[in-house]
C-alpha positions in Angstrom: 9.6 -50.0 101.8 10.0 -46.5 103.8 11.1 -43.5 102.3 14.3 -42.1 102.1 16.4 -39.5 101.6 19.1 -38.3 99.2 21.5 -39.2 101.5 20.2 -42.1 102.4 20.2 -43.7 98.1 23.1 -45.5 96.1 22.5 -46.3 92.7 25.1 -48.9 91.7 24.9 -50.2 87.7 26.3 -54.0 87.6 28.1 -54.2 84.5 29.9 -56.8 83.0 31.2 -59.5 80.5 27.7 -61.8 79.7 28.1 -64.7 82.5 30.4 -62.7 84.7 27.4 -63.4 87.9 26.3 -60.1 87.7 22.1 -61.7 88.3 23.9 -63.9 90.6 25.6 -60.8 92.6 22.4 -58.9 92.8 20.5 -62.3 93.8 23.6 -63.1 96.8 23.1 -59.5 98.2 19.3 -59.6 98.0 19.5 -62.7 99.8 22.4 -61.6 102.9 20.2 -58.3 103.5 16.6 -60.6 103.9 14.8 -59.0 100.5 14.6 -62.6 99.9 14.3 -65.8 101.9 15.9 -68.5 99.3 19.0 -68.2 97.3 17.2 -68.1 93.5 19.5 -69.2 90.3 20.2 -68.1 86.9 20.0 -71.8 86.7 16.8 -72.7 88.1 15.2 -69.4 86.7 14.1 -68.1 89.8 16.5 -65.1 90.6 14.6 -61.7 91.5 16.5 -59.7 88.1 15.8 -62.2 85.7 11.8 -62.6 85.9 10.5 -62.6 82.0 10.0 -65.5 80.4 12.8 -65.2 77.1 15.7 -64.5 80.2 14.2 -67.9 82.2 14.2 -70.1 78.9 17.9 -68.6 77.7 19.5 -68.1 81.0 20.5 -64.7 80.2 19.7 -60.8 81.0 18.0 -59.4 78.2 16.9 -56.3 80.0 17.9 -53.9 83.5 16.5 -54.9 86.5 16.2 -53.2 89.6 16.2 -54.2 92.9 16.2 -52.2 96.4 18.3 -53.3 98.5 18.0 -52.0 102.6 21.4 -52.4 104.2 21.4 -50.7 107.7 19.8 -46.9 107.2 20.8 -47.0 103.7 18.9 -48.3 100.4 20.8 -49.6 97.7 19.2 -49.3 94.2 21.1 -51.9 92.3 20.5 -52.2 88.4 21.3 -55.6 87.2 22.0 -54.6 83.6 22.3 -57.0 80.6 26.5 -57.9 79.8 25.0 -59.4 75.8 26.0 -56.4 72.6 22.2 -57.3 72.0 20.8 -55.6 74.6 23.5 -52.5 74.9 20.3 -50.0 74.8 19.1 -51.0 78.4 22.8 -50.8 79.5 22.9 -47.2 77.7 19.3 -46.5 79.6 20.7 -47.7 83.1 23.9 -45.7 83.2 21.6 -42.8 83.1 19.9 -43.3 86.5 23.3 -44.9 87.9 25.2 -42.9 90.2 28.0 -45.4 90.4 29.1 -49.2 89.3 30.2 -52.6 89.9 32.2 -54.1 86.9 31.7 -57.8 87.5 34.3 -60.3 86.5 34.7 -63.9 86.1 37.4 -65.2 87.9 38.2 -68.0 86.0 37.6 -66.5 82.6 39.5 -63.2 83.8 39.4 -60.1 82.1 36.8 -60.0 78.9 35.8 -57.8 75.8 32.6 -57.4 78.4 35.2 -56.0 80.7 37.2 -53.6 79.4 33.4 -52.0 77.5 32.2 -51.8 80.9 34.6 -49.8 82.6 34.9 -47.4 79.2 30.9 -46.7 79.9 31.7 -46.5 83.4 34.4 -43.6 81.6 32.1 -42.3 79.5 29.5 -41.8 82.1 31.9 -40.6 84.6 30.8 -43.3 87.5 32.7 -44.6 90.6 33.6 -48.2 90.5 34.3 -51.3 92.0 35.4 -55.0 90.5 34.1 -57.4 92.0 35.4 -60.8 91.3 33.3 -63.7 91.7 34.1 -67.2 91.4 36.8 -67.5 93.8 35.4 -70.6 94.9 36.7 -72.6 91.7 40.1 -73.6 91.5 41.2 -72.4 89.0 40.1 -68.6 89.3 42.9 -66.3 89.2 42.3 -63.1 91.9 45.7 -62.5 91.0 46.0 -62.5 87.3 42.8 -60.6 87.3 44.3 -57.3 88.9 47.5 -57.6 87.0 45.4 -57.7 83.6 43.5 -54.8 84.8 46.7 -53.0 86.4 47.8 -53.2 82.9 45.4 -52.3 81.3 44.3 -48.8 83.7 47.5 -48.5 86.1 47.6 -46.8 89.6 44.1 -46.6 89.7 43.6 -50.3 90.5 43.4 -51.0 94.1 42.9 -54.6 95.8 40.7 -54.5 98.6 41.0 -57.8 99.2 43.4 -60.9 98.5 41.5 -64.6 98.9 42.9 -67.1 101.3 42.8 -70.8 100.2 43.2 -74.0 102.3 43.0 -77.1 101.1 41.7 -75.8 97.8 38.5 -74.0 99.3 37.8 -70.6 99.3 37.6 -70.0 103.2 38.5 -66.1 104.1 40.0 -62.8 102.7 42.8 -60.8 103.8 41.9 -56.9 104.5 44.3 -55.1 103.0 43.7 -51.9 104.8 43.6 -53.3 108.1 46.9 -55.9 107.4 44.5 -58.7 109.3 43.2 -62.3 108.0 39.6 -62.8 108.4 37.7 -66.7 107.5 34.2 -67.5 107.6 32.6 -69.3 110.3 29.8 -72.0 109.4 26.8 -69.3 110.1 28.3 -67.2 108.1 30.4 -64.4 109.9 34.1 -64.0 110.6 36.9 -64.6 112.6 40.2 -63.2 112.8 43.3 -65.0 111.4 46.6 -64.8 110.3 47.8 -63.1 107.3 49.4 -66.3 105.3 53.0 -66.0 104.1 51.3 -67.0 100.5 49.5 -63.1 100.6 52.0 -61.2 102.6 54.3 -59.7 99.3 51.3 -58.7 97.7 49.7 -57.7 101.3 52.8 -55.1 101.4 52.7 -54.4 97.9 49.1 -53.5 97.4 48.5 -51.8 100.6 52.3 -49.6 100.2 49.9 -48.6 97.3 47.1 -47.1 99.0 48.9 -45.6 101.7 50.7 -43.8 98.5 47.2 -43.0 97.4 45.8 -41.5 100.8 48.8 -39.3 100.8 48.4 -38.0 97.6 44.6 -36.8 98.5 46.5 -33.5 100.5 49.8 -31.6 101.6 49.1 -32.9 105.1 49.0 -36.6 104.5 52.1 -36.3 102.0 54.0 -34.8 104.4 52.8 -37.5 107.1 53.6 -39.9 104.4 57.1 -38.6 104.2 58.2 -38.7 108.2 57.0 -41.9 108.2 54.2 -41.4 110.3 51.3 -44.0 110.2 47.4 -43.2 109.1 44.7 -44.5 111.1 42.1 -46.5 109.8 39.7 -43.6 109.7 41.8 -41.4 107.9 42.7 -44.2 104.7 39.0 -44.5 104.5 38.1 -40.9 104.7 40.9 -40.4 101.9 40.0 -43.4 99.9 36.2 -42.5 99.6 36.9 -39.5 98.0 39.6 -41.5 95.6 36.6 -43.5 94.5 34.4 -40.6 94.2 36.8 -38.8 91.8 37.4 -42.2 90.0 40.8 -41.9 90.6 41.2 -45.1 92.6 39.0 -48.4 91.8 38.4 -51.0 94.1 38.7 -54.6 93.7 37.2 -57.2 95.5 36.9 -60.9 95.4 33.8 -63.2 96.6 32.0 -65.8 95.4 27.9 -65.5 95.0 27.5 -69.1 95.1 28.5 -69.4 98.7 27.5 -65.9 99.5 31.3 -64.9 100.5 32.5 -61.1 99.9 28.6 -59.5 99.4 28.6 -58.8 103.1 31.8 -56.9 102.9 30.6 -54.9 99.9 27.8 -54.0 101.0 29.2 -52.0 103.7 31.4 -50.6 101.2 29.2 -49.3 98.7 27.6 -47.5 101.4 30.8 -46.5 103.2 32.6 -45.3 99.1 30.4 -44.8 96.5 28.6 -41.7 96.6 24.9 -40.9 97.3 23.7 -39.0 95.0 23.8 -35.4 96.5 27.3 -35.6 95.8 26.8 -36.3 91.8 25.8 -33.1 89.3 23.0 -33.2 87.3 21.8 -30.6 84.6 18.7 -29.5 82.8 17.5 -26.6 80.8 14.3 -24.3 81.8 12.2 -24.4 78.8 10.9 -21.2 79.4 14.1 -18.9 80.4 16.9 -21.8 78.4 18.8 -20.9 81.4 20.7 -23.5 82.8 18.7 -25.9 85.5 21.3 -27.3 88.3 19.1 -29.6 89.4 22.1 -31.7 91.3 19.4 -34.0 93.1 18.5 -31.3 95.6 15.0 -32.2 97.2 14.3 -28.6 98.1 14.2 -27.3 94.8 10.7 -27.8 92.5 10.3 -31.2 91.6 11.9 -33.2 88.3 12.7 -36.2 87.1 13.4 -38.3 84.2 12.1 -41.2 82.8 15.0 -43.8 82.3 13.1 -46.8 81.1 10.0 -48.3 80.2 8.7 -51.5 81.1 4.9 -52.4 78.9 3.2 -55.9 79.9 0.7 -57.0 78.3 -0.9 -57.9 80.8 -0.1 -55.3 83.7 0.4 -52.2 81.7 2.8 -49.5 81.3 5.5 -48.2 84.0 7.7 -45.3 83.7 11.1 -46.1 85.4 11.8 -42.9 87.2 14.7 -41.2 88.7 13.4 -37.6 90.4 16.3 -35.6 89.4 15.0 -32.7 91.9 12.5 -32.4 94.5 10.4 -34.5 96.3 7.9 -36.5 94.1 4.2 -37.6 95.9 1.3 -39.7 95.2 -1.2 -37.7 93.4 1.2 -34.7 91.9 0.6 -32.9 88.4 3.2 -33.2 86.2 4.2 -32.1 83.0 5.3 -33.0 80.3 7.3 -30.8 77.8 7.7 -33.3 75.0 4.3 -34.4 74.3 2.6 -31.2 75.9 0.6 -32.6 78.8 0.2 -32.4 82.2 -1.1 -35.8 83.8 -1.9 -36.4 87.5 0.6 -39.5 88.4 -1.8 -41.2 90.5 0.3 -43.6 93.2 4.1 -44.0 93.4 5.9 -47.7 92.9 9.3 -48.8 93.5 10.4 -52.1 91.3 11.6 -54.9 93.1 12.5 -57.6 90.2 8.6 -57.8 88.4 6.8 -56.7 91.5 5.8 -53.2 92.2 5.2 -52.1 95.6 3.5 -48.7 96.4 5.4 -45.7 98.1 3.9 -42.6 99.3 6.8 -40.1 98.3 10.4 -40.4 96.1 13.3 -38.1 97.3 15.8 -36.5 94.9 18.5 -38.9 93.2 15.9 -41.7 93.8 14.5 -44.4 91.5 10.9 -45.5 91.1 8.1 -46.3 88.6 5.3 -44.0 87.2 1.8 -46.5 85.9 0.0 -46.1 83.1 1.4 -42.0 81.9 -0.6 -41.9 78.5 1.9 -40.3 76.0 5.1 -40.1 78.2 8.0 -42.1 76.4 11.3 -43.2 77.5 14.0 -40.3 77.8 11.0 -38.0 78.6 11.2 -35.6 81.1 8.8 -34.8 83.7 8.3 -31.1 86.0 5.8 -28.7 86.7 4.7 -26.7 84.0 5.4 -23.5 85.8 9.0 -24.8 85.9 9.4 -27.0 82.5 12.9 -29.1 82.8 14.0 -30.9 80.0 16.7 -33.2 80.6 19.2 -34.5 77.8 18.0 -37.7 76.5 19.7 -41.1 76.6 21.7 -41.6 73.4 20.7 -45.1 72.3 22.8 -47.0 70.2 21.7 -47.7 66.8 20.4 -50.6 65.6 22.3 -52.1 62.4 20.6 -55.3 61.6 18.1 -55.8 59.8 15.6 -59.3 58.6 12.2 -58.8 56.7 9.3 -60.3 58.7 6.2 -61.4 58.1 2.6 -61.6 59.8 2.0 -65.7 59.9 -1.4 -65.8 59.9 -3.6 -63.8 57.7 -5.5 -61.3 59.0 -2.6 -60.6 62.2 -1.1 -57.6 60.4 -3.3 -54.9 62.5 -2.0 -57.4 65.9 1.6 -57.4 65.3 2.0 -53.6 64.6 0.7 -53.0 67.4 2.4 -55.7 69.5 5.3 -54.3 67.9 5.0 -50.9 68.8 4.7 -51.6 71.8 7.7 -53.3 72.3 9.6 -50.6 70.7 8.3 -49.0 73.8 10.4 -50.8 75.9 13.2 -51.6 73.5 14.6 -48.5 71.8 16.8 -50.4 69.8 14.0 -52.2 68.3 12.7 -50.4 65.0 10.5 -51.6 62.5 10.2 -50.1 58.7 8.0 -50.4 55.5 10.0 -50.6 52.7 7.4 -49.9 50.1 9.4 -50.1 47.0 10.7 -53.5 48.0 7.7 -54.6 49.3 8.9 -55.9 52.4 8.2 -54.8 55.9 11.5 -54.7 58.0 13.0 -54.9 61.8 15.9 -53.4 62.9 17.9 -54.5 66.1 21.0 -54.7 67.3 21.7 -58.4 66.4 19.6 -61.6 65.3 19.5 -63.1 68.5 17.8 -59.8 69.7 15.2 -59.9 67.0 14.5 -63.8 67.3 13.9 -62.6 70.7 11.6 -60.3 69.9 10.1 -62.6 67.5 9.2 -65.3 70.7 8.0 -62.6 72.7 5.2 -61.8 70.1 4.4 -65.2 70.2 4.1 -66.0 73.9 2.8 -62.4 75.4 0.5 -61.2 72.1 0.3 -64.4 70.7 0.9 -63.9 66.8 3.4 -65.6 65.2 6.1 -64.0 62.4 8.4 -65.1 60.5 11.9 -63.7 60.0 13.7 -63.7 57.1 16.9 -62.5 54.9 15.9 -58.9 53.5 15.7 -58.2 50.1 18.0 -55.5 49.3 16.9 -52.4 47.8 18.8 -53.3 43.9 17.5 -49.7 41.7 17.9 -50.4 37.8 18.8 -47.6 35.1 20.4 -47.8 32.1 23.5 -46.7 30.3 23.0 -45.7 26.6 20.0 -44.5 24.5 16.7 -46.4 22.7 14.5 -45.2 20.6 11.3 -47.1 20.6 7.2 -46.4 19.6 4.6 -48.8 20.6 0.9 -48.4 19.4 -2.0 -49.4 21.9 -4.7 -50.5 19.5 -8.0 -52.3 20.9 -11.7 -52.6 19.5 -14.5 -54.3 20.9 -17.1 -52.6 19.2 -18.4 -49.4 20.1 -15.5 -47.0 21.0 -12.0 -48.4 20.6 -8.4 -47.3 22.4 -6.1 -45.6 20.3 -3.1 -44.8 21.5 0.5 -44.2 19.9 3.9 -42.6 21.0 7.3 -42.5 19.9 10.0 -42.0 22.4 13.8 -41.8 23.2 15.1 -43.2 26.9 18.8 -42.1 27.9 20.5 -42.1 31.4 19.9 -38.4 33.4 22.6 -38.5 35.0 20.4 -38.0 38.7 20.2 -40.8 40.2 18.5 -39.3 43.5 15.3 -39.3 40.6 13.2 -41.6 39.0 13.0 -40.2 35.8 12.2 -36.9 33.9 10.0 -36.4 31.4 10.2 -34.3 28.1 8.2 -33.7 25.2 9.3 -32.4 21.9 6.3 -33.4 19.9 5.5 -30.8 16.2 2.4 -30.8 14.5 0.0 -31.8 16.9 0.4 -35.4 16.0 0.1 -36.3 20.1 -2.1 -33.9 21.3 -1.0 -31.8 24.5 -4.3 -33.2 26.7 -2.5 -36.7 26.4 0.9 -35.7 27.9 0.3 -35.6 31.4 -1.5 -39.7 30.5 2.1 -40.2 28.7 4.0 -39.3 32.3 1.5 -41.2 34.5 2.7 -44.5 32.1 6.5 -43.4 33.1 5.4 -43.3 36.5 3.7 -46.0 36.7 6.7 -48.3 34.8 9.9 -46.6 37.0 7.9 -48.2 40.0 9.1 -52.0 38.7 11.1 -52.1 35.9 12.0 -54.6 32.8 15.7 -56.1 34.3 14.1 -57.5 37.6 11.1 -55.4 38.7 13.3 -53.1 40.9 12.4 -49.2 40.7 14.4 -48.0 38.1 16.2 -44.1 38.6 18.2 -42.3 36.6 15.8 -42.0 32.7 15.5 -39.2 31.2 12.2 -39.8 28.5 11.6 -37.6 26.0 8.0 -37.7 23.7 9.0 -37.0 20.3 6.2 -38.3 17.7 3.0 -40.3 17.7 -0.6 -40.5 16.7 -3.7 -40.3 17.9 -7.3 -40.9 16.7 -9.8 -38.2 17.5 -12.6 -40.8 18.6 -11.0 -43.7 20.3 -8.0 -42.1 21.7 -8.0 -41.8 25.0 -5.7 -40.8 28.8 -6.1 -44.6 29.6 -5.3 -45.4 25.7 -1.7 -43.3 26.3 -1.0 -43.9 29.3 -1.1 -47.7 28.0 0.9 -47.1 25.4 3.5 -45.1 27.0 4.2 -48.0 29.7 4.9 -50.3 27.6 7.0 -48.3 25.2 8.9 -47.7 28.3 9.4 -51.1 29.2 10.9 -52.0 25.6 13.2 -49.2 25.7 14.8 -49.6 29.0 15.8 -53.2 27.5 17.2 -51.7 24.7 18.9 -48.9 26.7 21.6 -51.0 28.3 19.9 -52.1 31.3 21.7 -52.5 35.0 21.6 -53.2 38.0 22.5 -51.1 40.7 23.2 -51.8 44.2 23.3 -49.8 47.0 26.7 -49.1 48.9 27.0 -48.2 52.8 30.3 -46.1 54.0 31.4 -48.6 57.0 33.3 -48.5 60.1 34.4 -51.2 61.7 36.3 -50.5 65.3 38.1 -53.3 67.0 41.6 -53.8 69.2 44.5 -53.9 66.9 45.6 -57.5 67.2 41.9 -58.2 64.9 42.5 -56.0 62.1 44.5 -58.7 60.4 41.5 -60.7 60.1 38.4 -57.9 60.2 40.4 -57.0 56.7 40.9 -60.5 55.7 36.6 -60.4 56.2 35.9 -57.4 54.6 37.8 -58.2 51.1 35.9 -61.8 51.1 32.8 -59.0 51.3 33.6 -57.0 48.1 34.2 -54.7 50.6 36.9 -51.7 49.5 38.9 -50.5 52.7 39.5 -47.5 52.4 42.1 -46.9 55.8 42.9 -47.3 59.4 42.8 -44.7 61.9 44.2 -45.0 65.9 41.3 -44.9 68.0 41.2 -44.5 72.3 42.1 -47.7 74.1 44.2 -49.2 71.7 41.7 -49.8 69.1 41.8 -49.1 65.4 38.8 -48.0 63.0 39.1 -49.2 59.7 36.8 -47.8 57.3 35.4 -49.4 54.4 32.9 -49.0 51.2 30.8 -52.1 50.9 27.8 -53.7 49.0 24.8 -53.4 51.4 24.2 -57.4 50.3 27.2 -58.1 51.9 26.3 -56.8 55.2 23.9 -59.3 56.0 24.5 -61.5 58.8 28.2 -59.2 59.3 27.5 -58.5 63.3 27.5 -62.5 64.1 30.5 -62.7 62.0 32.6 -59.8 63.4 32.0 -60.4 67.2 33.5 -64.3 66.6 36.5 -62.8 65.0 37.1 -59.9 67.9 36.2 -62.2 70.5 32.9 -59.6 70.5 35.0 -57.2 71.0 34.4 -55.5 67.6 32.0 -52.8 66.8 30.4 -51.5 63.6 28.3 -49.1 61.8 27.3 -48.0 58.6 25.3 -45.4 56.6 24.4 -45.1 53.1 26.7 -43.6 50.5 25.3 -44.0 47.0 24.5 -46.3 44.1 26.9 -48.1 42.0 26.3 -51.0 39.4 26.2 -54.2 40.2 29.2 -56.9 39.4 28.3 -58.7 36.6 28.1 -62.3 38.5 25.9 -60.1 40.8 23.6 -59.0 38.3 23.3 -62.4 36.6 22.2 -64.2 39.6 19.5 -61.4 40.5 18.1 -61.3 37.5 17.7 -65.2 37.4 16.2 -65.4 41.2 14.0 -62.3 40.3 12.7 -64.1 36.8 9.1 -65.2 38.6 8.6 -61.9 39.7 8.8 -59.8 36.9 6.8 -62.6 34.7 4.2 -62.1 37.0 4.0 -58.2 36.4 4.4 -57.9 40.4 
């Protein structure tokens, strides 16, 4: 592929609800541009962007793919993002590399939760955008309804550029609102002019008048001409609309059929005409030496710098760091400095990704997207520059994973293999985290949803040849006491020769501090227990709090006082006193009104106003305590509650079902509190074998 200068580059993210047609749109554009000789489909599993085994199997995009399409003299880097919330981390990464977006809407399904989410993301990242309505070849697809729904949500910013023409139930052409002209497709894919159908005249006049108002508002001169009844030329209209699209004041709506390759040809031209090249976008970093702001702004004449927005880790091909050049011109064998990792590396070859394929190029200009292979320590969100001019860019905000499962490695001896594979997957998918929960003897894996974690499990099997089982995680219960006890234990053992002897008398009571496992004091008088055995007694307590006698969970909030005991001048030892203290601890806890504590989370659920009743009803079933609600942007409500951690298992799936996919939640640990008696009884019963085994 040839080298493109900054003004000849467009970086466009495809956004929208899962199944709206993003991958099919990318495939259609690639086919029309001559990038492929055949039109792949999601159903057949032969599209450019959905190349991963899991994507083909599930017919679902799970990662962002880059497809560089050359249209005329311009390179359009299409970033095909997943629509499912399970992979929202991929979308966040892509939007840091995009300069504009196309929100894809299924004309049959209309405006969905993913449509609104895509719009909100464009607002967050200040991205100019189009809306493309797909499936216009389907009888019950309604372009008009989609436009009206969008207008209801976003007002005058919605600007239909086209209207569909149907004949005998077939999608045969479109009306160009700017030109006030009908166009029909011929058998060879080209178009011929036609009359505007009578049923479109009313809407054509309405939408064109709205466009002319927008044109008039771009300058005082145009406003005067508009009020004087003057007509604008097509070039004046397009120039004014370009400004309005750049600023986000106008969002063109287009339509077509991905299966028939109709509508994409026009849209490719409009991408070049109306969506900004990187040189029109701002990009700022910080000089790590001087702390001054570095106005990169995709200026090719400045010192070179780049940002790693995504990492691809393939067990066979290796690692690719996907970059966007923020300033300067990157060339083969350049030396780049990673200030985050304090390492300078020769980048070797430079590539342009096209789905799974990497094509070598000699250089990348500011604003372009490419890939570097085998950077040893670099990771997603790292900045690359030169040692003389070290630049740091704001790291992408990756969504926090709130779904947790316990995993076990199926085959003994594969533990290290699984850990290494998960580490590689974690480099690629930043929303996947692993954690070792020592207290509860479990390995945890965190993700956005159960579906994402199930896909990770299958990746491990197919790509890394290691199998894991995913299960419900153990809740991190703890034990404490509410009362006071006074116990003694004498450990005495004689096996010939020296024996073992340790005798302690201790009191146990609440310490009042649940953040500490225990505190230990001694009030022995008269030397009944020599001071040199005090540390051994404390070791026994420290051993005991690791797994309490009630249900085998860690013990917290205990104050233990050694006040008496006895010793043998020959048989007493540290081990004997440690054992005596441990056994005394077990008895003392059981006699001091032991209870289970459960973790309580501070939960915030955000959903549309219409779903708040269902959401709160479900929270009540989960033993949550709703504290209140706040109105948030976009006609949504934030519900604040406290909820036991045990009740959050499977909550993401339930919330999506209740809200049609629009609900979101987040939580953080708040405190421990006493379990209800029925919950405690069930847990003690379930843990009987564990406690009996002394694990």
